[in-house]
C-alpha positions in Angstrom: 1.9 59.7 85.1 2.2 60.3 81.5 4.0 56.7 79.6 5.4 57.3 76.7 5.7 54.2 74.4 8.2 54.1 71.8 8.2 51.8 68.7 10.9 49.6 68.8 12.2 48.1 65.1 13.8 45.3 67.0 11.0 44.2 69.3 10.5 40.4 69.5 6.9 40.2 68.4 7.4 42.1 65.4 10.6 40.0 64.4 9.1 36.5 65.4 6.0 37.2 63.4 8.2 38.4 60.4 10.3 35.3 60.7 7.4 32.9 61.2 5.7 34.0 57.9 9.4 34.1 56.2 9.4 30.4 57.1 6.0 29.5 57.0 4.2 27.2 54.3 2.8 30.6 52.9 6.6 32.0 52.4 7.7 28.6 51.2 4.9 28.5 48.4 5.3 31.7 47.4 9.0 32.1 46.6 9.1 28.4 45.3 6.7 29.4 42.5 3.8 27.7 43.5 0.2 29.4 43.9 -0.1 31.0 47.3 -3.6 30.8 49.1 -6.2 33.5 48.2 -7.1 35.4 51.6 -10.4 36.3 52.7 -12.1 38.2 55.3 -14.8 36.8 57.7 -17.3 39.3 59.6 -20.0 38.3 62.1 -22.9 40.0 63.2 -26.1 38.7 65.0 -27.4 37.5 61.6 -24.9 35.4 60.3 -21.3 35.8 58.6 -20.1 37.6 55.6 -17.2 36.5 54.0 -15.2 38.7 51.1 -12.6 37.0 48.9 -10.7 38.6 46.2 -10.7 37.0 43.0 -9.5 39.4 40.4 -9.6 37.8 36.9 -12.0 35.2 37.4 -14.9 34.6 35.4 -18.0 34.3 38.1 -19.9 31.9 35.9 -16.7 29.6 36.7 -16.7 30.0 40.3 -18.4 27.4 42.4 -19.8 27.9 45.8 -21.2 25.1 47.8 -22.5 24.7 51.7 -22.4 21.2 53.1 -23.5 21.2 56.8 -21.2 23.8 58.3 -18.7 24.1 55.7 -18.8 26.6 53.0 -16.4 25.5 49.8 -15.3 28.0 47.1 -13.8 26.5 43.6 -12.8 28.5 40.9 -9.9 28.9 38.2 -7.9 31.9 37.6 -6.5 31.6 33.8 -3.2 32.6 33.0 -2.7 36.0 30.7 -1.7 35.5 27.6 1.2 37.9 26.6 1.4 39.4 23.3 3.9 37.9 20.8 7.4 38.8 21.8 6.5 40.0 25.4 7.9 38.8 28.3 7.7 39.3 32.1 10.0 41.6 34.3 7.7 40.7 37.4 5.3 38.0 38.1 3.5 38.3 41.0 -0.2 37.5 40.2 -0.6 33.7 40.1 -2.9 31.6 37.9 -4.3 28.1 38.4 -7.1 26.1 40.7 -8.1 27.7 44.0 -10.2 25.6 46.4 -10.9 27.4 50.0 -13.1 25.6 52.5 -14.4 27.5 55.7 -16.0 25.8 58.6 -18.2 27.9 60.8 -18.5 27.6 64.6 -22.4 27.6 64.8 -25.1 26.0 62.4 -25.9 27.8 59.2 -29.0 28.3 57.0 -28.3 26.6 53.5 -31.3 27.7 52.0 -30.5 31.3 52.3 -27.0 31.7 51.5 -26.2 34.7 49.2 -23.0 35.0 46.7 -22.3 38.2 44.7 -19.2 38.9 42.7 -18.4 42.7 42.1 -15.2 44.4 40.9 -13.1 41.2 41.7 -14.6 40.5 44.9 -16.6 37.6 45.9 -19.0 38.3 48.7 -20.7 35.3 50.5 -23.3 36.1 53.0 -24.2 33.0 55.4 -26.9 33.5 57.8 -27.1 32.0 61.1 -29.7 29.0 61.7 -33.0 30.2 63.4 -32.0 28.5 66.9 -28.6 30.3 67.3 -29.8 33.6 66.3 -29.7 36.3 69.5 -33.1 37.1 70.3 -34.4 39.8 72.4 -36.4 39.2 75.4 -39.0 41.9 76.5 -39.1 42.6 80.2 -42.5 42.9 81.6 -42.9 45.8 83.6 -45.6 46.6 86.5 -48.2 49.0 84.6 -48.1 51.4 87.6 -44.2 52.0 87.4 -44.5 52.2 83.5 -47.0 55.0 83.9 -45.3 57.1 86.1 -47.6 56.7 89.1 -45.8 56.0 92.6 -45.6 52.2 93.4 -48.2 50.6 95.4 -47.5 50.8 99.3 -46.7 47.7 100.8 -49.2 46.1 103.3 -48.3 45.6 107.0 -50.1 42.5 108.6 -49.9 42.2 112.2 -49.7 38.6 113.6 -51.6 38.3 116.9 -49.1 36.3 119.6 
């Protein structure tokens, strides 16, 4: 039996999430003219975490990245663009001002090996996991006769005298 799913524009999940966003703190900040929070992505693999944060127009020399315990903090300032004399905005969505984001990692991390790079307006921070929480491969020991393609030794039968 084939089931066909149709997109419902009035699906309660989509409607609820849209209403939540509009009524949320983010929507309120954006419409009131205050600076919305910068958005970021975090990925995790066996070795650590990678954070990517879009920061267009920020001088990388003015970025401050610090790690205290399991909390990574990024601070910077996005300067307001100067308009030529007589120019005015028709639409302005880009924001200016100080930013600060703090991210707490769920597992211990290795502070000495954090790597931060800024390229094409994107800050990428690689935070390795502490050695004690990294997954380790465990070697399985096998009986040599079985791994060499030889038949397994026969089990010995012992009779017990009654």
